[in-house]
C-alpha positions in Angstrom: -62.5 -9.8 -23.1 -64.4 -11.0 -20.1 -66.0 -14.5 -21.0 -68.8 -15.8 -19.2 -69.2 -19.5 -20.2 -71.8 -21.4 -19.1 -71.7 -25.7 -18.7 -75.7 -27.6 -18.2 -74.3 -30.3 -17.0 -72.7 -31.4 -13.4 -69.2 -30.4 -13.3 -68.1 -33.5 -11.3 -69.1 -35.9 -13.5 -67.4 -37.1 -17.0 -68.9 -35.9 -20.3 -68.2 -34.4 -23.3 -69.7 -31.3 -23.0 -68.1 -30.5 -19.9 -64.9 -31.5 -21.5 -65.9 -29.2 -24.2 -66.4 -26.0 -21.8 -63.8 -26.6 -19.7 -60.8 -26.8 -22.8 -62.5 -24.1 -24.5 -62.2 -21.9 -21.1 -58.3 -23.1 -20.5 -58.0 -21.9 -24.8 -59.4 -18.8 -24.1 -57.2 -17.7 -20.8 -54.5 -18.8 -22.9 -55.4 -16.2 -25.4 -55.3 -13.8 -22.4 -59.3 -13.5 -21.6 -60.8 -13.8 -18.4 -62.9 -16.6 -18.6 -65.6 -17.9 -15.7 -68.0 -20.7 -15.7 -70.9 -21.8 -14.3 -72.1 -25.3 -13.6 -74.3 -27.3 -11.3 -71.6 -29.6 -8.9 -71.3 -30.7 -5.3 -69.7 -27.7 -3.7 -67.6 -30.4 -1.6 -66.0 -31.3 -4.7 -62.6 -29.5 -6.4 -63.3 -27.6 -9.3 -60.8 -25.3 -11.1 -61.0 -21.9 -10.1 -62.7 -20.0 -12.5 -65.2 -22.4 -11.8 -68.2 -20.9 -9.8 -70.6 -24.3 -9.1 -74.3 -23.4 -8.8 -75.4 -26.4 -6.7 -75.6 -30.0 -6.8 -77.1 -31.7 -9.9 -79.8 -34.0 -10.3 -79.9 -37.1 -12.6 -82.4 -37.1 -14.9 -82.8 -38.9 -18.4 -81.6 -37.2 -21.4 -81.2 -38.2 -25.2 -80.6 -41.9 -24.3 -78.4 -41.1 -21.1 -78.8 -40.3 -17.8 -77.2 -36.2 -16.9 -76.9 -34.4 -14.5 -78.5 -31.1 -14.5 -79.7 -28.2 -12.3 -83.1 -26.2 -12.1 -85.1 -24.1 -10.0 -85.6 -21.3 -7.9 -82.6 -21.5 -5.7 -79.9 -22.1 -8.4 -81.8 -19.2 -10.8 -81.3 -16.9 -7.7 -77.6 -18.2 -7.8 -77.5 -17.7 -11.9 -78.7 -14.5 -11.4 -75.8 -13.2 -8.7 -73.1 -14.9 -11.3 -74.4 -12.6 -14.5 -74.9 -9.7 -12.2 -71.2 -9.7 -10.5 -70.0 -11.1 -13.6 -69.3 -8.1 -15.5 -69.1 -9.5 -18.6 -68.7 -8.7 -22.1 -70.8 -11.5 -23.8 -72.1 -14.8 -22.2 -71.8 -18.2 -24.5 -74.3 -20.7 -23.2 -73.8 -24.5 -23.9 -76.9 -26.3 -24.5 -79.6 -23.4 -24.1 -82.6 -25.0 -24.7 -82.4 -27.9 -22.0 -83.7 -27.2 -18.4 -80.5 -26.2 -16.4 -78.3 -23.6 -15.4 -77.4 -22.6 -19.2 -81.7 -22.2 -19.7 -81.3 -19.8 -16.0 -78.4 -17.6 -17.9 -80.4 -16.7 -21.0 -83.1 -15.6 -18.9 -81.0 -13.7 -16.2 -79.1 -11.7 -18.8 -79.8 -8.8 -21.4 -76.9 -8.5 -23.9 -74.5 -10.3 -26.3 -75.1 -14.5 -25.6 -74.0 -17.2 -27.6 -75.3 -20.6 -27.7 -73.7 -23.8 -28.7 -75.9 -26.9 -29.3 -74.2 -30.3 -28.6 -76.9 -32.7 -29.2 -79.4 -34.7 -32.0 -82.3 -36.5 -31.9 -83.8 -34.0 -28.6 -87.1 -34.7 -29.5 -87.0 -38.1 -28.3 -86.0 -36.6 -25.0 -88.3 -36.3 -21.9 -86.4 -33.2 -20.6 -86.8 -32.2 -24.0 -90.5 -32.1 -24.3 -90.9 -30.7 -20.8 -89.2 -27.8 -21.9 -90.7 -27.1 -25.3 -93.2 -24.5 -24.1 -90.7 -21.7 -22.9 -88.1 -22.6 -25.9 -89.2 -19.9 -28.1 -88.6 -16.7 -25.8 -85.3 -18.6 -24.5 -84.2 -18.6 -28.7 -85.6 -15.2 -29.1 -82.5 -13.5 -26.2 -79.7 -15.9 -28.0 -77.5 -13.7 -30.8 -75.8 -16.0 -32.1 -75.9 -19.6 -32.3 -73.5 -22.5 -33.0 -73.6 -26.1 -33.6 -71.0 -28.6 -33.2 -71.9 -31.0 -36.0 -74.3 -31.5 -38.5 -76.2 -33.4 -36.6 -77.0 -30.9 -33.9 -77.8 -28.5 -36.9 -80.2 -30.3 -38.3 -82.2 -31.0 -34.9 -81.9 -27.5 -34.2 -83.1 -26.5 -37.6 -85.8 -28.9 -37.7 -86.9 -29.3 -34.4 -86.1 -26.2 -32.6 -86.2 -23.5 -35.3 -83.4 -20.9 -36.6 -80.0 -22.0 -38.0 -76.5 -22.2 -36.1 -72.4 -21.6 -37.7 -71.1 -24.9 -37.6 -67.9 -25.3 -35.7 -66.8 -28.9 -34.8 -65.9 -29.5 -31.1 -62.0 -29.4 -30.6 -59.1 -31.8 -29.6 -55.8 -30.9 -28.4 -53.6 -32.4 -30.6 -50.5 -31.9 -29.0 -51.4 -33.0 -26.0 -53.2 -36.7 -27.0 -50.1 -36.9 -29.7 -47.1 -36.2 -26.8 -48.6 -38.8 -24.2 -47.2 -41.4 -22.3 -48.0 -45.2 -23.1 -49.7 -46.7 -20.5 -47.1 -49.5 -18.1 -46.3 -52.7 -19.5 -47.2 -51.3 -23.1 -46.2 -52.1 -26.1 -48.0 -55.8 -25.1 -46.7 -58.5 -28.0 -50.8 -59.9 -27.6 -53.0 -57.5 -29.9 -55.0 -55.3 -28.1 -58.7 -53.5 -28.6 -60.3 -50.7 -26.5 -63.6 -49.2 -25.5 -63.9 -45.8 -23.7 -67.3 -44.9 -22.3 -70.2 -45.5 -19.5 -69.9 -49.2 -19.3 -74.0 -48.9 -18.4 -75.2 -47.0 -20.9 -76.8 -48.9 -23.8 -76.4 -46.8 -26.3 -72.3 -46.5 -26.0 -72.6 -50.0 -27.3 -70.5 -52.0 -25.3 -73.1 -54.9 -25.4 -72.3 -55.2 -29.2 -69.1 -55.2 -28.3 -69.0 -57.9 -26.0 -71.3 -59.8 -28.4 -68.7 -59.5 -31.0 -65.7 -60.7 -28.8 -66.1 -64.4 -29.4 -65.3 -64.2 -33.4 -62.6 -61.7 -32.6 -61.1 -64.8 -30.4 -61.5 -66.9 -32.7 -59.2 -65.6 -34.8 -56.7 -64.0 -32.3 -57.2 -66.3 -29.5 -54.7 -63.8 -27.4 -56.3 -60.9 -27.9 -57.2 -58.5 -25.1 -60.1 -55.4 -24.6 -59.4 -52.6 -22.0 -62.5 -51.3 -21.0 -62.3 -47.5 -19.4 -65.2 -45.6 -17.9 -67.7 -45.5 -15.0 -70.4 -48.2 -14.4 -70.8 -51.6 -12.9 -68.1 -54.2 -13.7 -70.4 -57.1 -13.5 -72.6 -55.5 -16.2 -70.0 -55.4 -18.3 -68.9 -59.0 -18.3 -73.0 -60.6 -18.1 -73.3 -61.3 -21.4 -69.8 -62.6 -22.2 -68.9 -66.2 -21.9 -67.3 -67.2 -18.7 -64.2 -68.8 -20.5 -63.7 -65.0 -22.3 -63.5 -63.0 -19.1 -59.4 -62.5 -19.0 -59.9 -61.9 -22.0 -61.5 -58.2 -20.8 -59.8 -55.8 -18.5 -62.1 -53.4 -16.9 -60.2 -50.3 -16.0 -62.7 -48.2 -14.2 -63.4 -44.2 -14.2 -59.5 -43.0 -15.8 -58.2 -39.7 -15.7 -57.5 -38.1 -18.6 -54.0 -38.1 -19.0 -54.2 -42.3 -18.6 -57.3 -41.7 -21.6 -55.0 -40.4 -23.7 -52.0 -43.1 -22.5 -54.6 -45.8 -23.0 -55.6 -44.5 -26.6 -51.8 -44.1 -27.4 -51.1 -48.3 -26.1 -54.0 -50.0 -28.0 -54.2 -51.6 -31.3 -57.1 -50.6 -32.6 -60.1 -48.1 -30.3 -63.5 -49.4 -31.1 -66.5 -47.4 -30.9 -69.4 -49.3 -31.1 -72.1 -46.9 -30.0 -75.5 -47.5 -31.3 -77.4 -44.0 -31.2 -77.4 -40.2 -30.0 -73.8 -39.3 -30.7 -73.5 -35.8 -32.6 -70.0 -36.0 -33.3 -67.6 -38.2 -31.9 -65.1 -36.4 -29.8 -63.6 -39.5 -29.0 -62.8 -40.3 -32.0 -60.7 -37.0 -32.3 -58.9 -38.0 -29.1 -58.3 -41.5 -30.4 -56.7 -40.5 -34.0 -54.8 -38.1 -32.5 -53.2 -40.5 -30.1 -52.0 -42.2 -33.1 -55.1 -45.2 -32.6 -56.6 -47.0 -35.7 -60.6 -46.1 -35.3 -63.1 -48.7 -36.0 -66.5 -47.3 -35.4 -70.0 -47.8 -35.9 -71.4 -46.3 -39.2 -73.7 -43.7 -37.1 -74.1 -40.3 -39.2 -72.3 -38.5 -36.6 -69.2 -40.7 -36.8 -69.3 -41.5 -40.7 -68.9 -37.3 -41.0 -66.3 -37.6 -38.9 -64.5 -40.4 -40.1 -64.6 -38.8 -44.1 -67.0 -42.0 -44.4 -64.2 -44.8 -43.6 -61.4 -42.5 -45.4 -60.1 -41.8 -41.8 -61.2 -45.0 -40.0 -62.9 -48.3 -40.8 -66.4 -48.2 -40.5 -69.3 -51.1 -39.8 -72.8 -51.5 -39.7 -74.3 -50.4 -36.4 -75.3 -52.6 -33.7 -74.3 -55.3 -35.7 -71.7 -58.2 -33.4 -71.1 -60.2 -36.8 -69.6 -57.0 -38.8 -67.8 -55.5 -35.7 -66.0 -58.8 -35.2 -65.0 -59.8 -38.9 -63.6 -55.9 -39.2 -61.8 -55.8 -35.8 -60.4 -59.2 -37.1 -59.5 -58.0 -40.4 -58.1 -55.0 -38.5 -55.8 -57.1 -36.6 -54.8 -58.8 -39.2 -53.4 -56.2 -41.4 -50.9 -54.0 -39.8 -50.7 -52.2 -43.2 -54.1 -50.7 -43.2 -54.1 -49.8 -39.9 -51.0 -48.0 -40.5 -52.8 -46.0 -43.1 -55.7 -45.5 -40.5 -53.6 -43.8 -38.1 -51.6 -41.6 -41.0 -55.1 -40.4 -42.5 -56.8 -39.8 -39.1 -53.5 -37.8 -38.0 -54.5 -35.7 -41.1 -58.0 -35.5 -40.3 -57.5 -34.5 -36.7 -55.8 -31.3 -37.8 -59.1 -29.6 -38.5 -59.9 -29.7 -35.4 -56.9 -29.0 -32.8 -58.2 -26.4 -30.5 -56.1 -23.9 -31.6 -57.6 -23.7 -34.9 -61.5 -24.2 -33.2 -61.3 -21.4 -31.0 -60.5 -18.6 -33.2 -63.8 -19.9 -35.4 -65.5 -19.0 -31.9 -64.0 -15.8 -31.3 -65.1 -14.5 -34.4 -68.7 -15.4 -33.2 -68.1 -13.4 -30.5 -66.6 -10.7 -32.5 -69.6 -10.3 -34.6 -72.4 -10.3 -31.4 -70.3 -8.2 -29.4 -69.8 -5.6 -32.2 -73.8 -5.2 -32.0 -74.4 -4.6 -28.8 -73.0 -3.7 -25.5 -72.0 -6.0 -22.4 -73.9 -8.3 -20.4 -76.2 -7.0 -17.9 -78.7 -8.5 -15.5 -82.2 -8.4 -16.9 -84.6 -7.7 -14.1 -87.8 -8.8 -15.4 -89.2 -12.0 -14.5 -89.4 -13.9 -17.6 -89.3 -17.8 -17.2 -88.6 -17.8 -13.4 -92.0 -16.9 -12.1 -93.3 -20.2 -13.5 -91.5 -22.3 -10.4 -92.3 -20.8 -7.9 -90.7 -20.5 -4.8 -88.7 -22.7 -2.2 -86.8 -25.5 -2.8 -85.3 -27.5 -6.5 -87.6 -28.9 -8.7 -86.5 -31.5 -10.8 -87.7 -32.4 -14.3 
């Protein structure tokens, strides 16, 4: 099968949707399918041979974060050419209702189209508001819909319309379970880890930093590893200077180093405060054998089975986080139980299982019609005139 995958966010910027699209593409290729991925991205940056970059993206506030998207006449022309030359059996477009190349691909094509919805709470986004008037004609062109979580499905049902098949994000259990330790590990001193953009408030690093004094009080030798892009000074700004030596800032890490980080720590902490529809990093931590301590966001609660596969604490509560983290560090038996439960849970999200469910959807939509062809009607392209790219 010839599959066209579309990622709405810049391929040269780390992110959960981009990683999902990349992993799905590689799983499909392992099964013998021919895959091309269209995404925004800097043509001067390296990309996998199956990726077609539609042009440099612009930063846009979206869902409590800043995403890099691409939208306008130039990218529309590139998208249309990719559809025309691709000879795809189907298109699989991720986040098709936000203004980026996914929406452009839906407008450019006629034939079997699958849309996957990742985000929750879209109505709070300026991007969503800007695109609301063209959502319905876009949705009408999608043959089948997938939501990665109940939170994403609820957003679709309540605020966009229609329903979706629930197929979760995938994780490569074998890759995370079989990774190495970080150099110098295991350490005798207890170690916590945080992974995420340090300058993105919804990731909750400020909550974790506010909790650190309470954790240090009970575990004076504790070490916190912080991995992710952003300003290191901002990460430490809310922490008393005397506690700075308890924090090790690793910056942006590779996928291999991320896996090693998760395997090396005593507890992985996810203090996120909002805007999460799934929690792929929780799966990665569980697959690596790290006990998980997470805020009780609905999406995290669902992944962790209401606390059976990971410890939960009240969202945004530094004192509760500190107490829970210290208690886990005090209780190796509890950590061992969480590791065992997490490994059993994460098998349900292993990519070989997830990709079979995606292929079931593909079989349904391709059985109903012919291949993907370019739709030469104007649709939404005429809304944007001619000339330079437009930001939203």
